[in-house]
C-alpha positions in Angstrom: 25.6 -7.2 -15.1 23.7 -4.0 -14.8 23.0 -1.9 -17.7 22.0 1.6 -17.6 17.9 3.1 -19.4 19.2 4.2 -22.6 21.0 0.3 -23.1 17.8 -1.3 -22.0 16.4 1.1 -25.0 18.6 0.3 -27.5 18.9 -3.4 -26.7 15.1 -3.1 -26.9 14.8 -1.0 -29.9 17.7 -3.8 -31.4 15.8 -6.8 -30.9 12.5 -5.4 -32.0 14.2 -4.2 -35.1 15.7 -7.6 -35.4 12.5 -9.9 -34.5 10.2 -8.1 -37.2 12.9 -7.8 -40.2 14.8 -11.2 -41.3 12.1 -13.3 -43.6 11.4 -16.5 -41.7 12.2 -19.7 -44.1 13.8 -17.0 -46.3 18.2 -17.9 -46.4 20.5 -15.5 -46.8 24.2 -16.2 -47.1 26.5 -15.2 -44.8 27.6 -12.1 -46.6 24.5 -10.7 -46.6 23.8 -11.6 -43.7 23.9 -8.3 -40.9 25.3 -10.1 -37.5 22.6 -10.4 -34.8 22.8 -7.9 -31.5 24.7 -10.1 -28.4 22.5 -13.0 -27.2 22.3 -11.1 -23.9 21.1 -8.1 -25.8 18.5 -9.8 -27.5 17.1 -11.4 -24.3 17.2 -8.3 -22.0 15.2 -6.2 -24.5 12.7 -9.4 -24.3 11.4 -7.9 -20.9 11.4 -4.4 -22.2 8.6 -6.4 -24.9 6.7 -8.0 -22.1 5.9 -4.8 -20.2 4.5 -2.3 -20.2 2.7 1.2 -18.3 -0.7 1.1 -17.4 -3.3 1.7 -20.2 -0.4 -0.1 -22.8 -0.9 -3.6 -23.3 2.5 -4.6 -25.2 3.2 -5.6 -28.7 2.5 -9.3 -28.9 3.4 -9.8 -32.4 6.4 -8.3 -32.2 6.9 -10.7 -28.5 6.0 -13.9 -30.9 8.1 -12.8 -33.5 11.1 -13.3 -31.3 10.1 -16.8 -30.8 10.6 -20.0 -33.3 7.0 -21.2 -33.1 7.7 -24.4 -32.0 9.0 -23.5 -29.1 9.4 -25.4 -26.2 8.4 -23.3 -22.8 7.8 -25.3 -19.4 7.3 -22.0 -17.1 6.5 -21.5 -13.3 2.8 -20.6 -12.4 2.8 -21.3 -8.6 4.7 -21.8 -5.7 4.4 -25.9 -7.1 3.3 -26.3 -10.7 5.2 -26.1 -13.6 2.9 -25.4 -16.8 4.4 -26.2 -20.5 2.7 -24.0 -23.2 2.6 -23.6 -26.6 3.5 -20.4 -28.2 0.6 -19.5 -28.2 -0.3 -20.5 -24.7 2.4 -18.4 -23.5 1.2 -14.8 -25.0 -1.9 -16.5 -23.9 -1.3 -16.8 -20.5 0.6 -13.5 -20.4 -2.2 -11.5 -22.1 -4.8 -13.5 -19.2 -1.7 -12.1 -16.4 -2.5 -8.6 -17.7 -6.3 -8.9 -17.8 -6.8 -10.3 -13.9 -7.4 -8.5 -11.5 -5.3 -9.0 -7.8 -5.9 -8.4 -4.5 -3.6 -7.1 -1.9 -5.5 -6.2 1.3 -8.3 -3.6 0.1 -6.7 -2.7 -2.5 -7.7 -4.2 -6.2 -5.2 -3.8 -9.1 -5.5 -4.6 -12.9 -2.0 -4.9 -14.2 -3.2 -4.1 -17.6 -4.6 -0.7 -15.9 -1.8 -0.4 -13.4 1.2 -1.6 -15.6 3.9 -4.3 -14.9 7.7 -4.1 -15.7 10.0 -6.8 -15.9 13.3 -5.8 -15.9 16.9 -7.7 -16.0 19.1 -7.5 -12.8 21.5 -9.8 -14.1 22.7 -12.2 -16.3 25.4 -14.9 -17.7 25.3 -15.8 -21.5 27.5 -17.6 -23.4 27.3 -17.6 -27.4 28.5 -21.0 -29.4 27.8 -21.1 -33.2 24.8 -20.8 -33.5 23.7 -21.7 -30.6 23.4 -19.4 -27.2 21.8 -20.4 -23.7 21.3 -16.9 -21.0 20.6 -17.0 -17.6 18.9 -13.9 -15.9 18.1 -13.4 -12.6 15.4 -10.9 -12.6 12.5 -8.5 -10.9 8.5 -8.8 -11.7 6.5 -5.9 -10.6 3.1 -4.7 -11.0 2.9 -1.0 -10.8 0.5 0.6 -8.2 0.6 -2.4 -5.9 2.2 -2.6 -2.5 4.6 -5.1 -3.0 8.7 -5.7 -3.5 9.2 -6.6 -6.7 9.3 -10.5 -7.3 12.7 -12.1 -8.6 13.0 -15.1 -10.7 15.7 -16.6 -12.5 14.8 -17.9 -16.7 17.0 -20.0 -18.7 16.7 -19.0 -22.5 17.7 -21.3 -25.0 19.1 -19.5 -28.5 19.1 -20.3 -32.2 20.5 -18.2 -34.6 18.5 -18.7 -37.8 18.6 -16.7 -41.3 21.5 -14.2 -39.7 18.7 -13.4 -36.5 18.5 -15.3 -32.6 15.3 -16.3 -32.0 13.9 -18.7 -28.6 14.0 -22.2 -29.1 13.5 -22.7 -25.2 12.5 -21.5 -22.2 12.3 -22.3 -18.6 11.9 -20.4 -15.1 12.0 -20.7 -11.1 11.3 -18.2 -8.7 13.4 -17.0 -5.9 12.7 -18.1 -2.3 14.7 -18.4 0.6 14.7 -22.3 0.5 15.7 -20.8 -3.1 18.0 -18.2 -3.4 19.9 -16.7 -6.3 22.0 -19.0 -7.7 25.6 -18.2 -7.8 26.2 -18.0 -11.4 23.7 -14.7 -10.8 24.7 -13.7 -7.2 27.4 -10.3 -7.5 
């Protein structure tokens, strides 16, 4: 599902507000709980949180606030390797990515200086009670790097706690000619 930039900005703002306003460990009764945004909007906002214009880094505390501290995160770290991360390890991997110089031909680009964006191309969200599963086809690109955006598929498992969504698990896969976009996320 494609969304306009206003909707993405509104979703990202709702995610940031929701991630930061609930007090972990403080139970709320159903009558005083605000309804969280739809799971798909919550997940779409995360892509804006990890993206950054050149010279500005993401606010990692806002990203961290979207996850359960016990979240299970297993990500493709190369074409042949998967890596299991703790939440802090996941954040550190992103920090390291922003600091790492990338070279293509004669050009060298550092994402922290040039910028990096991840954007949702399509998604499929399913909610059932206090759980949700969201599949996302996304594109990632280092700004100023003469290379087409790389597509990937993220799988997010969410739980509703204290009236808000939290990420319980995340996995991903890269799109390749041998592994095209899955039918669930095709046009």
